[in-house]
N, C-alpha and C positions, 0 to 999 in steps of 0.2 A: 546407347550412343552418344546422348548427351552427356553421360559423366566420363566417357572415354575421351569424348574431345576435351571436357574439362580438364581430364588428368593431363591430356598432351599440352596442353595451353601452359603448365606450369612449368616455368624453365628451373634448371637446378640452382640458379643464382637464388630464386625466390625461397626455393625449399631450404639454402644455408641461411639465408636471411631471416627466414620466421622460425627455424627449428636450431636452437643453440646445442642440442644433442649431436645434430649432424657434423659441426667441426669438431667436436668433442672426439667423435668415433673415429674420425680421421687423424685427429691428433694421437690416440692410441695406436692405429695403424702405423704411423710414422714413428713412433717411438719402438714400436717394437720389430718393425723392418729394417729402418734405415742404419741403425748402429750395425745390425748384423752383416749386411753387405759391404759397408766401408771397412768393417773388421775382416772381412774375408779378402779386400783388397789392400788389406796390411795398411789401413788410415784409421786414424782415433775415431771413435763414434762420435765425440763430439764435434769433429767435423762435418759428420754428417747430418748431425741436428742442425748446426748451423746452415749447412746448405738447403736442407728440407725447408727451414725459414724462408730464406732466398726464393726458392722455386714457388712455394704456396703464398707467399706475398704479392705486394702491388706490381713487382719488376717480374713476376711470372705468371701463375694461374690465377692471381689475385682471389684467393679463396678465403685468405683472413687478410683483417686490418688489425696491426697492434693496439689501436685504440678502441677495438671492439669491447664490450663489457664482461665478454667470457674471456678473452685472451689477458685482458689486465687482470682480472681477479686470479686465473691461474698461473700468470706470470710473477704477479705480486707474491703468492703462496711460493713458488719455485725460490724466487728469490729471497724471503724469509727463510726457507728450507735449506736454501743452499749456506748461507752463514751460520744457520743452528748447526748444520753437521760439520762446518769448520771448526766450530767452538768444542763439539763434542768429541772430535776426534783428534784434540789437543790432548795428548798425555800428560796429565797434571803430575803423575809420580816422577816422571823423567824431569819435570821442570822444577819439583822441589829438590830432586837431589843434586842437580848443578845448578841450583838458582841464580848464583852469583855470576857463575861465567857463562850462562843463558843470557841473563840481564846485558852482561858486558859485550856478546857476541850480537845480541839483539840491538843493542844501541848502534854498533857499529853497521849492521846490516840494514837498519832504519835509516840513520841519520845521513850516511853516505849518500845511498840511491835517493833520499828525500832532496840533498842539495844538488845532485845531478840533475833529477828530473825538475828541478825549479828553474836550474840554469837553461835546460833544453826548453823550457816552455817560455822563458823570457828572451831567448836568441830568436824563435819564433814568432815572437810579437804578442803572445798572451801577457794580461796583467797578473798583477803580484797573485792576486787570490789564486785565479785560474792554473798558474804555474807552479803554485805550492801544492795545490790538488794533484796536479800531474806527477810532483814529486811524491807526494803520498801513493800515487798508484805501484810507483816503483819500490816502494818500502816494504810491501808483505811480500809473502811467498806461499806457495802450496807444496806439500812434501809429496809429489808425485814419485818419487823415487823409494820411497819407503819399502814397497815389495822386493827391490833389487837388494838393499842393503841387509834386509831381514833373511832373504833367501841366502844370501853370502855370510850369515853369521857374524855381521860385525856389528849389529845394533847396539852393542854394549862398549863399544869405542866411545871415549869420553868426546871427542871431536862431533861425532854424531849424536850423542845424546844432548850436546849444548846444542847443536843446529836444531835438533826437535824442541828442545825447549824454548829457544829463541823465537818460534812462532808464535805464541801466545805475546810476547812484547810487542812484536812488528803487527802482528794484526791488529791488538788492540791499539797501538799507536796510529796506525793507518786510518781506522776507521774514528778514532777521536779528531783528527786533521780533517777527515771528511766530513763531520758534523759541524765543526766551527767555520769551514770554508763554505759550506751550502749557507749557515744561518747568516753569514756575513753578505752573501750574494742575496740572500732574500730582502735586505732592506738596508736602513741605515743602521750601522753597527757601532756601537760606543764602548770604550772599555768597561763600564758599569754593566752593560749588557753582556760583553765577554766574561766577565767577571761571575756574573748571575749565571750564564749557560754553564759554564766550569764548575761551579758549584752545585747547580741540578745535576750536571753529569756524576760527579764523584757522589753524592746522596744517593741516585737512582743505581749506579753502580754497586753499590754498597748494600741497597734493599735487594737488587736481583742477586748478586753473588751469594749473598749471606741467608738472606730470606729465602730463596726458592730451594737452596741446598737444605736448610733444614727443613722447611715445609714439605720437601721430597722425600727425606730421611724417616720424618714421621709418618708421611703416607704409605712410604713401602713398607715401612715397619707393621701399619695396622692393616695394611690390603692384603699382607702375605703374599700368594702364590696367584692372586688376581692379575694377570697379566693385561687383560683388558683394560681393566680400570687404572694399571698403572701406566699404559700407552696413553690413553685419553689424559692424564695430569700431565704427562710429558709435552703433548700436543697443546695442553691449555697453557703450560707453563711459557713455551714459547711463543704464542698469539699475545698473551697477557703481557710478555716484556716487548713485544714490539709496539703493541698499543701504548704501552708506559712511554716508550722512546718517542714516539710522537707527541705526547702530551708535553713532553718537556722541550719539546722543538726541535729532536733532532732525528734522523733517519732512522726508520724502524731496521734496518738490517744490524744495526748497533745492539739495538735491544735483543735480536734474536741470537747473535754471536753471545752477547754474555749470558742468555739463557742456555745456551749449550755449555758453556763453562760453568754454571751454576749446576746443572745437573749432571755433569760428567760423572763425580766420584758417584752420585745415587744410583746411575743404570749400569756403571761398571761397563763389564763387558759380556753381559748377559742378554737372555732372549729379548728384554724389552728394547735394548738398543738395536739389536738386528731387525726389531719390527718397524723402530721408527726410522733407521737409515734406508730399510728396504723401500718403505712408501715412499720416501722422497727421492731415491734413487732410480727406481722404476716408472715415476710418474711425474711428480711437481717440478722435479730439478730439470729433466729432460724438457720438458715444456718452457721452461726459462728460458734455455737454448735456442730452442726453436722460436721463441719471440725475439729474443737476439738476432736472429738471421732474418726476422721482417723488418727490424730498423736499419739492414744493410741495403742502401741503394746502390745497385750494382755500377751504374755509370758514375756515380759520385766516388765509390770504392775503386774503380779503376783510375780515375782522375787523380783520387789521394795517393794511390798507389804508384802512377806513373809521376807525382811530384813528390820523388821518393825521399827526400832530403828529411822531411818531418819523421816518417815511419822509420827509416835509417838512423836518424838521432835517437830517436825512443829506443830501438832495439839495441844499439851499440851501447847507448847510455847505461840501459839497465844491465846488460852483461859486465861492461867495465866496473860499473859501480859495486854490484854484488862480489867481482872479482878484489877490489880494493879493499872491501869489508872483510873477506875471509883472510886477507894478507895482515891486515892490521891485528886479526885475531892471533894470526901465526905468530907475528912480532910479540903480540902482549902475554900470550899462553904456552908460548914455546913449542906449538905443534910442528910437526914436519911438512914437506911438500905435500905427500900423497893427503894427509889428514886435510891441510888447507883444501887442495882441491877437491875433495868430499864435501867440504862445507861449502865451498862455492857453488858446485853442480846441486846439491842439495836445496840451497837458497835460491837458486835462479828462478825455476817455473813459475809463472804467473796464470792462474787459471781462477780459482774461487773467489778471494776476496778482491782481487784485482777487477775481474768483469764485473762484479756487484757495484763497486764503488766507482767503476766507469759510466755503467749505465744509469747510477743515481745523479752522476755530474752532467751526465747527458741530458737526461731529462729536466734537470734544473736548470739547464741553460748556461753551465758554466764551460762545458766542452763541446766543441764543435764535432762535426762529422768525421772530419780528419783525423782527429785525436782518438774517436771510436773504432775507425778502420784500423789506425795504427796500432790500438792496442789488440785488436783481434789477431794480426799478424804477429803481435810480441807473443801472444798466447801460444801460437801454432809452432813460434820458433822454439822458443824456450820450453814448452812441455816436450820437444822432440829432443833438444840438444841436451837439456839438463841430466834425463834418465840416460841418455847414452854416453856422457862422461862419467856419470856416475857407475854405471856398470862396467868401465873400463878401470878407474883410478882406485874403486873401492876393492877390488879383488885382492887378498892377501893382507889387508888392514888388519893390524892386530887389535885385540881386545882386552881389557883387565879381565874378564870373566871367562874369555874363551883364548886362549892364547894360542899360536901355533903350536907348540907343544904341550900338551897337556899332561899332568902329572899321572892322572888315572883317567880312563874313561868306562863305565859301567857298561854292560852288555845293552845292546840296544832293545833288546828284548825285556829287561829288566823295567818293573814298573813298581814304584815306591807305592803308589796307592792300593796296590793288590797286597793282599796279609797273608792270602792263603800258601800254603807249603808245595802245592803241586800245581805244575804248570798248566795252564788251561787254554785251550786253543778253541773260540766259538766260530763256526761256519753258519751263516745264513744261506740255505738253499730254497731255489723257486724253480730253477731251470734244469729239467733232467738232463737235457744234453750236456751242460758244464759240469752237473754235479760232480761227476766221476773225478775231474781234475782237481776240483776244490778240495775234495775229501782227501784225494793223494796229498796234496799240498799242506794241507793241516797235518796230515799223517807223519809227514817228513819231520814238521816241526815239534808235535808230541813226542815222536820217538828220541829226538835228541836230547829233551830234557825228563823223558819218562813220565809225562803228563798223560792229559786226558783230552779227548776231544768230544765237543759238545754241537752236534748238529742242530740247528735252528730252524723252524719253520715258523712262520708268522700268518697268522688267520687275521684279516681284518673284520673287526669287530662290527655288528649289526646293532638296531635299536634292541631287535628281540633276539634271544640268545638262541631260539630256536627258529629263527629264519632259514628258509631253504639256501639263500646265497654263503651264509656262514656254515651250514651243515655241508655244503658242497667244497668250502674252503679246507674245513678240517679233514675231511676225506682225502683231498688232494694232499693236503700237508702231511698226513699219516703216510700215503705211500711213498714222499719223498723220504721221510725219516727211516722208514724201514728199509728203502736201498741205501741211504747213507750208512746206516747201522749194519747191513751187510757187507759193505764195502771195507768200512773201518775193520770189521773182524777178519777178511782176508787180508788185509794190511798190518795183521797183528798190533792193532790199538785199542784200548778201551773207549768205547762211545757211550754218552749218555744222552739220546737223543733227547729234544726239548718242543714241545708245541706251545706256542704263545698266542694268545687273544690279543689284540691291541687296536688301539684307534688309527694308528699309521706304521707303517712297516719300518720306517727308521727308528721311531719310538722304540718299538716292539723291539730292535735288534739292539740299541744302547741300553734299555734298560734289564732286557736280560742277561748281557753280558757284564752290566755293574753287578747283578743277582749272583750272577755265576763267579763273580771275581775272576773274570777273564784277564790273560794276559795279553791276548792279540786276538785280534778279529781277522778273518781271512774272506772278503767277499768277492764276488764276482763282477765283470764289467763288459757289458756289450757295447755295440755300435749303433743302437737307436737313439734317433733323437726325435723331439716333439716341442709342441709350444709351451707344455707344462714345465720341461725342464728349463728353458728358456726364462719363465717368468719365475717359476717358484724354488728353482733348483732341483734336482734330483735326490733318490734315495741316498746315493754315494755322499753327496755335499753333506747331508745333514746327519749321517752317521760319523762323519770325518768331523763334524763340529761338535756332536753331542758326546762322543765315545770318552771313556776314562782311559783307554789304554791304546798302543800301538794298532794303527787299520792297515793292513795290506791289500790294495786294491788291485787285482790279479786279471789279466786277460791272458790266458794259456791256451796254445795253439797246439799242444802236444803235451803229452803226460809229464809231470815234473820228474820222474824217475829216469826219463831219456834225456835230460838237459845234461849237457857235458862242457858248454862254455859259457859262463856269465860275464856281462859286461856292466859295470858300477860306474857311470858318468859323475864327476864332482866338478865343481864351480871354483873352489877357492881351498886354500891349505888348513881350514878349520877342522878340529876332532869332530864338530858337529855335522860339517859337510859329509865326511866318510863314515859316518855310522852306517849307512846301508851295506856296508860291507860286512858286517857281524851277520846280517841278515843273509847275504849272500854265502856266506860261510856255513850257514847252518843247512843250507839247500847243498853246498858243495860237498859238505863232510858226508852227507847220505848218497849222493851219486857220483861220487869221485871227480867231480866236475872242476874244471879251471877257471879261475877267478882273474879277470882283469879290471885295473882302476883306470880311468882314462880321465885326462885333463887336456882341455882346450887352451890354447895358449894364443897371444898375439901373433900373428904372420910373421912381423917383423922383429920377433924376440931373438937375442942374440944369442947364440950357442951356450955360452956361460949362464945366461938367464934359466935357460931351458934345463941345463945340467942342474943347477941352484935350486929350482922349483922341483926337479925330481928327488934330489936329494930331501928336499923339506916333505916331500909327501911320503918318502921311506921314513923319515923320523915320526911322522905323525900316525903313521901305520903301526909302527912298533910299538906304540903305546896302549894299541887296542887288544893286546892280548890274544891275537889270532894263531890257529893252529900252525900255518905257515905263511910266509909272505905272498901276498900276490901279484901277478905282473902288472908293474906301472908303466902306463904309454900317454907319452906327452906328445899332442900333435898341433903344430902350428897351424892356424887357419883364420880367415876373417869372418868366417859364419861357423859359431860354435854349433850350432843346431844340424847344419849342413855336414860339419864334420862327424858329430855322433851318428847321423841318420846313416852315413857312407859305412864307418865303422861296425855300426851294429850288425849289419849286412852277414859277418862272419861267425855272429854269437846265436846262441839258442834261446838266452833269455836277457833282456834288458832291464835292471833295477834303478829306479828314478826315486829321488826324495820329494816328497810332496812339500808345497809351500805353506808355510805356517803361517805368513801374513797376509794381511788384507789392507788395503787403503782404498782411497777413492779420489777422485780428481772432483772435488765439489760434491762430493755424494755419489757420483758414477764410478761402478767398480773398475778398477785397474787390475785386469789377470797379467800373471806372469808369461810374456809373451814365448819365451824360451821352452817352458815347458809344455804349452800349448802346442807348439810347432812339432814339438818331440813326440806327443801321443799321438798329434793327427798324423804325421808321417811314418811313424814307424810300424812295420807291416807284423813283425814277429810277435813271440811272447813277451809280454811287458807286466811289471811288478811296480805300483807305484806306493810308497810307504808315507803314511801319515802318521805323526805323532799326536796325541792329546793335547789340547789347548786350555788347560786351568786357567781359570780367570784370576787366581789369586799368585801367579808367579811372573816371570819378567815379561817384559813388554813384547818380546818376540814369540813367546808363547800366549799371549792373552788373545790374540787376534784369530778371528775366524779363517780357516783354511782358504785360500782362493778358488773361487768356483770354475776350476779349471774343466772339469769334466762336465758341468752341467751344458755347456756349448758344444760339447763334443760327443758325447755319449750318452746312453741310457742304461740302467744297471742291468745286468744279466745274470742274477744271482744264482 
């Protein structure tokens, strides 16, 4: 009884105060659950993390204090990681290709907002030092709309490339201004001290950018395929750079950003980068945003917002200054109005570097709570408005590499990396209930090319090859392969069943497909969800990432042989966007199905604009060498997802194009909302086509496919 009374006498606050693992566990729950809830409410996950910080802080449940050792450590790591990821995601190849124009536009979109922000600071009574720092907050930008321009196939437009390249100039410039302003605020600052600081920064930057790049290449060359050691090397580089920045008297986020630029070419777009970004995006960076929420004093926030003039001046000043910068670029480089608006909308969002620099300035005492709260409002406004404008103005933007009317387009199913003469379709089998439809779909593809079908079963390896669980997995796989072979025989298609023992299902699929020189992988897709899919992605995500050939993710509610009407929605006039038509015709040829190409345009579009769009679509389709022209349908509507969902009710199958681009808002993944809405709402048969993402091709093909499926479903192979 005495023990029980002692146990009851311990209050929750004492447990939280004495056991640091408890607040960490609470943070993990918040990071896992809150973004999911807010995304279900169609609100950004970042907003949820900020709100969670407010609720858990002194204005709410008072479970956390931002000055506690645990929160300070985790938040500092998140802050460093935030800027490191920002540097890591700058595309150096894009910058090199348009270096001069990127620097030119970077100068415009840095200097004009810097001047505008400084004027805003002076108008509201801030000193010159704080006003210039406010101006530097305006100068940087976050490429939140990258997935949109990647999906629309306009990533190679010069104006887009120049805007992406300008990111490196604006971010470095803003961080340098931050370093000087904080150093001046720290004490008496003379011209000689300024020169010493700038000289130290130049030497330090050269050591990090050149030295870390050389050391990284040497280490990666010597370590071979040891990804664990390479991962640790990258982390060591980040924190060494952060410590080095503090040693010369500047903020550690500058070192983290430079470290990201330094190891950019070393890690490329390979698995090491995926692991590095993954750790930050699921753990440390979300904790930083929760800690930022702890700093928000609700009464002070309401008071600062009620005194709306500072917030309004910051928001309007940022948006207008970015517009002026884009307009200057239009005049100098002779871009058209559509390209100018794309540059403006791409350079508008303020998330990563802006929030990091604001927090540093606030902690240093340069910026007050009103500026901090106004910048949070600025983030919410620009993170919403920028991508929205991009999605509207980037449609139909022409590119040098992907014009509206291509000269020729190879078959969607052609794969230059595959050298075999026979078309090969690999079909992973796992679920007996969906196996028949998968085999039938694969048989349709194989018959069109007189190719072969490879049913594939994966047995997960065990430590001992005679382990009972492995024996059971092999026996089950043999039954699935026997059924697949029998089905293939009835469909008059040659089948070569393959059993593979591998450490992971996704790795087994991609490795076996490469060994078989597959031209196409057809994989099933169920409706189950789980924590594992949320945290680590699912089998389909990993297959899309690792595959060397196109992947067709299928959800078939009826036999493919019964499909009579196929709908192919597209978002723009590029040849890349309409490539799924070729896959649709591979099915339609075998089943005598009708194919409809659907495009949703703005509801306010004039009749002449709709007619022009239809004519351009017909022109693009005519270059695809299809057996006959599809029906082309243009629907004016304010909500593209709703229009497609309504139209799909009259069709047996909808074919969507998988998104090849993935970016982040300060390391937090940003999914393609349109495709996510369609995947969730469409109730009929569905195929989502994904193309391989080689690391040595164009930017739009170098990024990991968006994790659309992992939040919606688990594989049902």
